[in-house]
N, C-alpha and C positions, 0 to 999 in steps of 0.2 A: 433609171438615170443615176440614182445615188449609187447603185451597185456598180455601174460603169465607172463612176468617179472613184469609188473605193478601190476597184481593181487598178485603175490608173495610178492612184496615190501609192498603192503598195508596190507597184512595179518601179515607179520613178523615185519615190521618197523612202520606201521601206515600211515595214509594219509598225515601227515604233515612232514614226513621225506624228506630230500633233494633228496634222490634217487628216492622216489616215485614221487615227484613233477617233477623232471627232466625227468623221464620216461614218465609221462603223457604229458609233453610238446613235447617230441620226437614223441610219438604216434599220437598226434594231427597233426604234420607235415606229418607223413606217411598217415594218413587218408585224409588230404587235397590233397596230391599228387595223391592219388588214386581216387579222386573225391567224396569221402564219406564225404560230407561237413557237414551234420548234426552230424555225429559221431565226426568229427574234432572239431566242435563248442563245443559239450559237453565236449570233452577231454581238449580243451584249457581252458574252463571255470573252469574245475576241477583244472588244473594247476595254473590258475590265482588266484583262491581262496587260494590255498596252498602257493603261493609265497607272496601274500599280507599278509597272516597271519604270515608267517615266517620272511619275510624281510621288510614288509611295502609297501605302494602303490607306492613309488617313487624310489625303488631300481632298478638298471639295470636289475636284473633277472626278476623282475615283469614286467618291461617295455618291455622286449623282448617278453613276452607272449602277452602283450597288442599290440605290433607291429604285431605279427603273427595273432592275432584276426582281426586287421585292414585288413590284406591281405585276410583273409578268408571272411570277410564281403564283400569286393570288389568282390571276386569270386562269392558270393551269390547274388550280385546285390543290397546289402544293403548299398548304398553309404553314407547315413547319419550316420549309425553306424560305417562304415569304417572311415569316417572323424573324428568322436569323438575319436576313438581309436588312430588314427595316430596323431591327435592334442595333445592328452594326452602323447603319446610316445615322440613327439618332445619336448614338454615343460619339460618332465621329463629328457630326455637325455641331453638337454641343461643345466639343473640345476645340474645334477649329473656328467656329463662327459665334459661339455663345448661345445661351438658351433662348434669347429673344429674336434670333434671326429667323426669317421666314422659312428657310430650308429646314431648320430645326423644328419649328412649329408644324410644318407640313409632315415631317417624319412622325411626330407625336400623333397627328391626325391619322396617318396611315395605320399606325399600330392600334389606335382606337377602333378603326373600321375593322381590322383583322380580328381583334378581340370580340367584336360584335358577331362576326362570321362564326367564331368558335363558340358562341353562346355564353361567353364570359361577360355578361351584361354590366355588372357593377364596375369591373375593371375598364370596360369599354367606355362607360359613362365618364369615369374619372379622366381618362386620356382625352376624350373629346371635349370635355369641359375645360381642360388645360389648354387644348388647341384653340378653343373658342376664345378664351381669355387672351391668349397670345395674339390672335388675329384682330380682335377688337382693339387691343392696345396699338398695334402697328397700323392697321388699315381703317379702323372704325367699323360701324355696324352695317354699312351698305356695300362693302367690297364683295366680289364673288367668292373669295376664300372664306369670308365670314359667313355668308349666307349658305354656302355649301355645308359647313359644319353645323349650322343651325338646322338645316333640313335633315342631315344625318342623325342628329340628336332627336329630332322629331320622329324619325323612323324607329330609332331605338326605344323611345318612350312608347310609341304605338305598339311595338312588339311586346312590351311589358304591360300593355293594357292601361298605361298611364295617360289616358286620353286628354285630360286637361293640359298636362305638360306638353304632350305632343302638339296639340293645337297651338299652344303659345309659341313653340319653336317654329312651327310652320308660318304662323302669322308674322313673326319677326323676320323670317327669311323672305316672305312675300313683300313685306314693307321695304326691306333692303333692295330687293330686285326692282321694285316699282320706282324707288328713288334713284337707282343707278341706271336703269335701262328703259324705264317707262312701263306702260301697262301692257305692252305686247311682249312676245317671246315665249318659248316653250316652257321655261321654268315657272313663269308667272301662271300659265295655264295649269300646269301640273300641281303647283302649290295651292292654287285656288280650289282645285278639285279635291286635294287631300283635306283641306280645311273643311269643306262642305261635307265630305264623307265622315270625318271624325265627329263633326257636329251632329250628324244624323245618328251616329252610333252611341253617343254619350248617354249613359243611363240605360242602354239596351244590351242584350246578350242573345245568342253568342256573337262574338266578333269574328268577322271574316276578313280575308285579305283585301287590302286596298290596292294592291299592285296589279 
């Protein structure tokens, strides 16, 4: 359906019209969610070319596509390409929107996650703590963005065998979820399981995967 709309917009309005560009970006998201990563990349690149031509390379609309491309490249295992996209998004968002904007903070979080993927755990922790501080200031402790970073930090600490710190992060994330959405929901169940698992492992070795 979105592909049909995109084709129609291109034929009637042209490839550089805002509706065409926006639809291409949305279609890229759909392809990515469906696991059609090659199609997603082609569509994102199409949207990126359009936004760069219409708005310039540093406009937030352009940077949103850049940010999405970073996530796609991570999904494809192209970590170097993902890092380039997310570093570009971070620099652009900081300049255009300021360091305290949620898009900027989200870019910091993305880089932190990628650094964790690369085994750069100290650098990852610094970026994730930076993102956590930003989301706490903007949203407070119970917002999904905050609890997501808390859980990611918990995973990072778990991977470093810092079990007490991991459990603290999971408990804070769980508390936020419970206060925002109640006692039900998949993240509540997953976090509860992680807390129990880490509790069982404290003081014991060897440590096995919780995932």
